[in-house]
C-alpha positions in Angstrom: 0.0 -0.6 -0.8 2.7 2.7 1.1 4.3 2.1 -2.9 1.6 2.6 -4.4 0.5 5.6 -2.2 4.0 6.8 -3.5 3.3 6.0 -7.0 0.4 8.6 -6.6 2.3 11.2 -4.8 4.5 10.9 -7.2 1.9 11.0 -10.5 -0.1 14.5 -8.7 3.8 16.1 -7.9 4.9 15.7 -11.4 3.0 18.6 -13.3 4.5 20.5 -10.6 7.8 20.0 -12.2 7.0 20.1 -15.5 6.1 23.1 -15.9 7.9 25.7 -17.6 9.2 29.1 -17.7 10.6 32.3 -19.2 14.1 32.7 -17.8 15.0 36.9 -18.9 19.5 37.0 -18.5 21.2 40.7 -18.4 24.3 42.6 -17.3 24.8 45.3 -18.2 28.0 47.9 -18.2 29.1 50.8 -16.5 32.6 52.9 -17.8 33.2 55.8 -15.0 29.1 55.5 -13.5 28.2 56.0 -17.3 26.7 53.1 -18.9 28.6 51.6 -21.6 26.7 48.4 -23.3 24.1 46.4 -21.8 23.2 42.5 -23.0 19.8 40.9 -22.6 18.6 37.3 -23.3 14.9 35.8 -23.0 14.5 32.2 -24.1 10.5 30.9 -23.8 9.1 28.1 -22.3 12.1 26.1 -21.1 11.8 23.6 -18.3 13.6 24.5 -14.8 16.1 21.2 -14.9 16.9 23.6 -17.4 16.4 27.0 -15.8 18.7 25.4 -13.2 21.4 24.3 -15.3 21.6 27.8 -17.4 21.9 29.6 -13.4 24.5 27.6 -12.7 27.0 29.0 -16.0 25.5 32.5 -14.9 26.8 32.2 -11.2 30.8 30.9 -12.3 30.5 33.9 -14.3 29.4 36.2 -11.1 32.5 34.3 -9.2 34.9 34.6 -12.2 33.3 38.8 -11.1 34.1 38.7 -7.7 37.2 37.7 -8.0 37.8 40.9 -10.1 36.5 44.2 -8.3 37.8 46.2 -5.9 40.6 47.1 -7.8 42.5 50.9 -7.0 42.0 51.1 -10.7 39.3 49.2 -11.5 36.7 51.9 -13.6 33.9 49.7 -14.6 30.9 48.4 -12.8 29.5 45.5 -13.6 25.5 44.3 -13.1 24.1 41.1 -13.1 19.9 40.4 -13.7 17.8 36.9 -13.7 14.6 37.2 -13.8 12.0 34.5 -13.9 7.9 33.8 -15.2 7.1 31.3 -14.0 2.8 30.6 -13.9 2.1 34.2 -14.4 4.3 34.3 -11.0 7.9 36.4 -11.4 10.6 35.8 -9.4 14.2 37.5 -9.2 17.2 34.6 -9.9 18.5 33.3 -6.6 22.2 34.4 -6.4 22.1 36.7 -10.0 19.7 38.8 -9.4 21.0 42.6 -8.8 24.6 40.9 -8.3 27.3 44.2 -8.6 30.2 44.3 -9.0 32.8 47.3 -9.5 35.9 48.5 -8.8 37.0 45.8 -12.2 39.7 46.7 -14.6 39.3 46.2 -18.4 41.3 42.4 -17.9 39.1 42.3 -15.4 35.8 42.7 -18.4 37.4 40.7 -20.5 38.0 38.2 -17.9 34.5 37.8 -17.5 33.7 38.1 -21.2 35.6 34.9 -21.3 34.0 33.2 -18.6 30.8 34.0 -20.4 32.0 32.5 -23.6 33.2 29.6 -22.0 30.0 29.0 -21.4 27.6 29.8 -23.9 29.8 27.6 -25.2 29.2 25.1 -23.3 25.1 26.0 -23.7 25.2 25.5 -27.7 26.7 22.6 -26.7 24.2 21.0 -25.3 22.3 23.0 -28.1 23.8 20.5 -30.8 23.1 17.9 -28.7 19.4 18.1 -29.0 19.9 18.5 -33.1 21.4 15.7 -32.9 19.3 13.5 -30.9 16.3 15.0 -33.3 15.0 17.7 -31.9 13.9 21.0 -32.8 14.1 23.9 -30.5 16.7 25.2 -28.8 14.9 24.9 -25.0 12.0 23.6 -23.8 9.7 20.8 -25.5 9.2 20.3 -29.7 
């Protein structure tokens, strides 16, 4: 009976885990307090597992940024943001939303960009793997 009860609970919980979300991420770079550039992307209808994977990659970029901040000769500040919308509920991403580093040199900005490119390459590899399996979309369900 306990085994049947667990099976029923698993079936009832499945729709909650199967929800899809929209994910928006951005990075804003300022030089001497003036906006230099901003990049943002929005992914629609992706699973929580995909969000978790992308979030972990974003944290690697934030970690790199934290290691190159607070330099006396650093004129750059960088702000990271992440917003999730799931079933009409909007929330800020944990650990990424509103993170700002200051005192970053141009060398530090370049290190951050290199880490971003590395993580983007891993995401592109995931998409190539999906394509090789016959999937038609980069994220979410076909």
